[in-house]
Structures are given as C-alpha cells and as structure tokens.
C-alpha positions, 0 to 999 in steps of 0.5 A: 849419831843419827841417819836421815834420808833427804829429798830436795826439790828446786825450780825457778826462772832466771829472767833476762841477764848476762850468763857470760859470768857462768860460762866460758865462750871464745866466740864473740857472737855467742858471747853477745847472745849470752849477754841477754839470756833467760833460763828455767831450771829444775833440780831434784836431789835424794841423799843421806845425812849422818851426824849429830846436831851438836857436833857435825853432819855429813851428807851425800846427795845426788840427782838430775838437773834440767835447764832450758836456756833462751837468748833474748833478742831485741823486741823479743817477749823474753822467750827467745826464738826457736832457732836460737834456743839452747838446751843443756 
C-alpha cells in the first residue's frame, strides 16, 4: 500500500446561465436575478491518497473555494453592476 500527497487547482468562468438549479430561493425577485448570472471560481485542495492501483484508493482532501457571482441585466456586458454583485 502506497501513500501520496496531492495538490489540485481548479479555476474557471461560467458564462451567463440559470443558477436557480443550484440554490434555493423563495423570493421571486432574487430568482429572476439568478436566472441570468455569471460567476468566476477558483479552488485549491491538498490531500493524501492511500491504497493500491490494483485494489482500492482512499483519499482525504480539503481546501478553500472562492466564487464571485454577478447577476446579468439586459444590455449588460456580462459583468453585472456593482450594486447587484453577490460575493460568496
């Protein structure tokens, strides 16, 4: 059985789309804003993997996740407006 350290880095940009399928919102106005949203994300994970390539692998990973979301308004350039930006 071997053990290895891991490092995973991910990043990207989700262009205009409907975010309502990923969140639960009861306010119809918020739901309308989320129906056209862009977001940028970055994640970093460090971890450990144990196991054998022939039988099984057990892994433990953790790290931060950063997202920057912006509702898109009609006529917007896709980056939203400062007053309606959502930071999570």
